[in-house]
C-alpha positions in Angstrom: -21.6 39.8 -24.5 -19.1 37.0 -25.4 -19.3 33.4 -24.3 -16.5 33.8 -21.6 -18.4 36.6 -19.9 -21.6 34.6 -19.9 -19.7 31.7 -18.3 -18.2 33.9 -15.7 -21.6 35.3 -14.7 -23.1 31.7 -14.5 -20.2 30.5 -12.5 -20.7 33.4 -10.0 -24.3 32.4 -9.7 -23.6 28.8 -9.3 -21.0 29.4 -6.6 -23.4 31.6 -4.7 -26.1 28.9 -4.9 -23.6 26.2 -4.1 -22.6 28.0 -0.9 -26.3 28.4 0.1 -27.0 24.7 -0.7 -24.1 23.5 1.5 -25.3 25.6 4.4 -28.8 24.1 4.0 -27.6 20.5 3.5 -28.5 17.8 6.0 -25.7 16.0 7.7 -27.7 12.8 7.8 -28.1 10.3 5.0 -31.8 9.7 4.1 -31.9 7.3 1.2 -35.6 8.0 0.3 -34.9 11.8 0.3 -31.8 11.4 -1.7 -33.7 9.3 -4.3 -36.3 12.0 -4.7 -33.6 14.6 -5.1 -31.8 12.6 -7.8 -35.2 12.0 -9.6 -35.8 15.8 -9.6 -32.4 16.4 -11.0 -33.0 13.8 -13.8 -36.4 15.3 -14.6 -35.2 18.9 -14.6 -32.8 18.6 -17.6 -33.1 17.5 -21.2 -32.8 13.7 -21.7 -29.2 13.8 -23.0 -28.1 15.5 -19.7 -29.8 13.3 -17.2 -26.9 11.1 -16.3 -24.7 14.1 -15.9 -27.2 15.8 -13.6 -27.6 12.7 -11.5 -23.8 12.4 -11.1 -23.6 16.1 -10.2 -26.3 15.8 -7.5 -24.9 12.6 -6.1 -21.6 14.4 -5.5 -23.5 17.5 -4.0 -25.3 15.3 -1.5 -22.1 13.7 -0.4 -20.3 17.0 -0.1 -23.2 18.5 1.8 -23.1 15.7 4.4 -19.3 16.1 4.6 -19.6 19.8 5.2 -22.3 19.6 7.8 -20.4 16.8 9.8 -16.9 18.3 9.5 -16.7 19.1 13.2 -18.4 15.8 14.3 -16.0 13.9 12.0 -12.9 15.1 13.9 -14.3 13.8 17.2 -15.1 10.2 16.1 -13.7 7.0 17.9 -11.0 6.6 15.2 -9.8 10.2 15.3 -9.7 9.8 19.1 -7.5 6.8 18.7 -5.2 8.6 16.3 -4.8 11.5 18.6 -4.1 9.3 21.5 -1.4 7.3 19.5 0.3 10.6 18.5 0.4 11.6 22.2 1.6 8.2 23.5 4.2 7.3 20.8 7.8 7.9 21.7 9.3 10.9 19.9 12.0 8.8 18.1 11.7 5.6 16.2 13.4 2.8 18.2 17.1 2.0 17.3 16.8 -1.6 18.4 13.8 -4.0 18.6 12.8 -7.6 17.9 11.9 -7.9 14.2 10.3 -10.7 12.2 11.5 -11.2 8.6 10.8 -13.9 6.0 13.8 -15.9 4.7 17.3 -16.3 6.0 20.4 -14.0 6.6 21.2 -12.0 3.4 17.6 -11.5 2.4 16.4 -8.2 1.1 14.2 -8.1 4.2 17.3 -8.0 6.3 18.6 -5.0 4.2 15.3 -3.2 4.9 15.7 -3.9 8.6 19.2 -2.4 8.5 17.7 0.8 7.0 14.9 1.0 9.6 16.8 0.0 12.7 20.4 0.4 13.9 20.6 -2.7 15.9 17.7 -5.1 15.0 17.2 -8.4 16.7 16.0 -10.3 13.6 14.1 -13.6 13.8 13.7 -15.3 10.5 10.5 -17.1 9.5 9.8 -19.4 6.4 6.9 -17.4 5.1 5.0 -14.1 5.3 2.1 -15.6 7.2 4.5 -16.5 10.0 5.8 -13.0 10.1 2.4 -11.5 10.6 1.6 -14.2 13.3 4.9 -13.4 15.1 3.8 -9.8 15.4 0.2 -10.6 16.3 1.3 -13.0 19.1 3.8 -10.6 20.6 6.8 -12.8 19.8 8.3 -9.9 17.8 7.4 -6.2 18.3 7.8 -5.5 14.6 7.7 -7.4 11.3 9.2 -6.3 7.9 7.6 -7.5 4.7 7.8 -6.4 1.0 4.7 -4.7 -0.4 5.6 -3.7 -3.9 8.5 -3.6 -6.5 9.0 -0.8 -9.0 9.4 -3.4 -11.8 7.4 -6.5 -10.9 4.5 -4.7 -9.1 2.7 -5.7 -5.9 3.5 -8.7 -3.7 0.1 -10.2 -3.9 0.7 -12.8 -1.1 1.3 -9.9 1.3 -1.9 -8.0 0.3 -3.9 -11.1 0.8 -2.4 -11.6 4.3 -3.3 -8.0 5.1 -6.9 -8.8 4.8 -6.6 -11.6 7.4 -4.4 -10.1 10.1 -4.8 -7.2 12.5 -1.7 -4.9 12.4 -0.6 -1.3 12.0 2.0 0.1 9.6 4.5 2.2 11.6 7.2 3.0 8.9 8.1 2.1 5.3 11.4 2.0 3.4 12.6 1.7 -0.2 15.5 -0.7 -0.8 17.6 -0.8 -4.0 17.3 -4.2 -5.5 20.4 -5.5 -7.4 20.2 -9.2 -8.3 23.5 -11.1 -9.0 23.9 -14.5 -10.4 25.7 -16.4 -7.7 27.3 -19.9 -7.9 29.9 -22.1 -6.1 33.5 -21.2 -6.6 35.0 -22.5 -9.9 31.6 -22.5 -11.7 31.4 -21.1 -15.2 28.2 -19.5 -16.7 28.2 -22.2 -19.4 28.0 -24.8 -16.5 24.7 -23.6 -15.3 21.7 -25.9 -15.8 19.3 -24.5 -13.0 18.7 -21.0 -11.5 16.8 -20.6 -8.3 15.3 -17.5 -6.8 12.1 -15.8 -5.5 9.3 -15.4 -8.0 9.6 -11.6 -7.8 13.4 -11.8 -8.6 12.7 -14.0 -11.5 10.0 -11.7 -12.9 12.4 -8.8 -12.5 15.2 -10.6 -14.4 13.3 -12.1 -17.4 15.6 -10.6 -20.1 18.7 -12.1 -18.6 17.1 -15.5 -18.1 15.7 -15.5 -21.7 19.4 -15.2 -22.7 20.2 -18.6 -21.2 18.1 -21.1 -23.3 17.8 -24.6 -21.8 18.4 -23.4 -18.2 15.7 -24.4 -15.7 14.3 -21.6 -13.5 13.1 -22.8 -10.1 11.0 -20.4 -7.8 12.1 -20.4 -4.2 10.5 -18.8 -1.1 13.3 -16.3 -0.8 16.4 -15.1 -2.8 18.7 -15.7 0.2 17.2 -19.2 0.8 18.1 -19.9 -2.9 21.7 -18.7 -2.4 22.1 -20.8 0.8 20.8 -23.9 -1.0 23.4 -23.4 -3.8 26.1 -23.1 -1.3 25.0 -26.2 0.7 24.7 -28.3 -2.5 28.2 -27.9 -3.5 27.1 -28.3 -7.1 28.6 -26.5 -10.0 25.6 -26.7 -12.3 23.3 -24.5 -10.1 23.1 -20.8 -9.4 20.9 -18.3 -7.6 19.6 -14.8 -8.3 20.4 -13.1 -5.0 21.9 -10.1 -3.3 25.6 -9.1 -3.2 25.4 -9.7 0.5 24.8 -13.4 0.0 27.9 -13.7 -2.1 30.1 -13.0 0.9 27.7 -14.6 3.5 27.6 -18.0 1.7 31.1 -18.0 0.0 29.7 -17.8 -3.5 31.2 -16.3 -6.7 29.4 -13.7 -8.6 29.1 -14.8 -12.3 27.2 -11.7 -13.4 26.1 -8.5 -11.6 22.9 -6.5 -12.0 20.9 -8.9 -14.0 17.6 -7.4 -13.3 15.7 -5.8 -16.3 16.0 -2.3 -15.1 18.8 -0.7 -13.2 16.4 1.6 -11.3 14.7 -1.2 -9.4 13.4 -0.8 -5.9 11.3 -2.8 -3.4 9.1 -1.0 -0.9 8.9 -2.7 2.5 6.5 -1.9 5.3 7.3 -2.2 9.0 4.2 -3.6 10.8 3.3 -3.7 14.5 0.5 -5.0 16.6 -0.4 -1.7 18.1 -0.9 1.7 16.6 2.2 3.9 16.8 2.4 7.2 15.1 5.9 8.8 15.1 6.6 12.5 14.4 6.7 13.4 10.8 4.1 10.9 9.7 3.0 12.0 6.2 1.7 8.9 4.6 -1.5 6.9 5.5 -2.6 3.5 4.4 -6.2 2.2 4.3 -8.1 -0.8 3.2 -11.8 -0.6 2.3 -14.6 -2.7 1.0 -17.2 -0.9 -0.9 -20.8 -1.6 -1.8 -21.1 -3.4 -5.2 -22.9 -0.5 -6.9 -22.1 2.1 -9.6 -20.1 5.2 -8.2 -19.0 3.6 -4.9 -15.3 4.1 -5.7 -15.9 7.4 -7.2 -17.5 8.7 -4.1 -14.3 7.8 -2.0 -12.0 9.3 -4.6 -14.1 12.5 -4.8 -13.8 12.9 -1.0 -9.9 12.8 -1.3 -10.1 15.5 -3.9 -12.6 17.7 -2.0 -10.3 17.6 1.0 -7.1 18.3 -1.1 -5.5 14.9 -0.1 -3.2 13.3 -2.7 -3.6 9.6 -3.6 -0.2 7.9 -3.9 -1.4 4.3 -4.5 -4.6 2.4 -5.4 -4.6 -1.4 -5.4 -7.4 -3.8 -5.6 -7.5 -7.4 -4.6 -10.4 -9.9 -5.0 -12.3 -11.0 -1.9 -12.0 -14.8 -1.8 -15.5 -15.3 -0.3 -17.4 -12.9 -2.6 -17.7 -13.3 -6.4 -16.3 -10.4 -8.4 -16.0 -8.0 -5.4 -12.8 -6.4 -4.3 -10.8 -4.9 -1.4 -9.2 -1.6 -2.2 -5.9 -0.5 -0.7 -5.0 3.2 -0.6 -1.9 5.1 0.2 -2.5 8.8 0.9 0.0 11.6 1.1 -1.2 13.9 4.0 0.2 15.1 7.3 -1.3 13.3 10.2 -1.7 16.7 11.9 -3.8 18.3 9.3 -7.6 18.9 10.1 -8.4 17.5 6.6 -6.9 14.2 7.4 -8.8 14.0 10.7 -12.0 14.9 9.0 -11.4 12.2 6.4 -10.7 9.6 9.0 -14.0 10.5 10.7 -16.0 10.2 7.5 -14.5 7.1 5.9 -16.2 4.4 8.1 -19.6 5.8 7.0 -18.7 5.8 3.3 -17.5 2.1 3.2 -19.1 -1.3 3.8 -15.9 -2.2 5.7 -13.0 0.2 6.6 -9.6 -0.5 8.1 -7.1 2.2 9.1 -3.6 0.6 8.7 -1.6 3.5 10.2 0.1 6.8 9.5 3.9 6.8 9.1 7.0 8.2 7.4 8.7 6.5 4.4 12.5 6.3 4.2 13.7 6.8 0.7 
């Protein structure tokens, strides 16, 4: 009998035993009983296989609990809130609403608002914290903030604020980013001594900036704020990296177009709200979790995604400021809000994490 045939026979026996074990599994976590099970697994194999056996049985214990509690998971407090939000949310995303954005007119956040709403009433704020506060206080129904860029990566300031504010993500959108070098009329490229822009825009345009030796680069809180400053200064030795919209808005000349390192440059913006709103077609879910500081804690979460057939789109970690070398993990999942697997996962996650935050389920505009 060849090796493949032997493996097929073993697999058949393993699957039969696996099904029987899942049926006999306990739905309750018993640390002492789990410890004994893992000890038996380690002692039942040769020394070189012990770690593998312990890993296998750790997963089996978790899967057994998931299987036994699959019906209870779908009737948890969180799944009840999700079902209620699906029922209560209007069938269409609003065309007009009060929206908080960081910066001034011409900012990329304004472009994101234009993609999300037909007639947004935009209120501008000086920083991201003020945007979150405007939503939390009820001053604005929604807020729009950048989360990540395809070239420069995540907007860390926003991730840090997400750990401090209560909010829900109700939609997201990708905006094409095209940085232009803007200056007052009559300015030549050789005249420029200072260039201002947001730190993200600067990091996205390093190759162009490196071609201008001796030019001082100054970070600003927003690309549009930088363009407005250049226009108000009247100087011909300063320029801003900003959008084409700012050129016309502030009466500036474009000295050079598309100066970013990569032409295929997008920023992803999230639309946040104070209350949970889940609109039809929601197929993306965002979560934040804090896990116990022990080996395998992240693996147990990831294996649960895999076991339920849920695709992971993004995994981001941010250090917790009040805890040394411990992290908050941010997940984006690709799954329909209507699937039973999603509801089962939402029912199980609070029990798998030290701290769990459901940020919302939504659709992303591309």
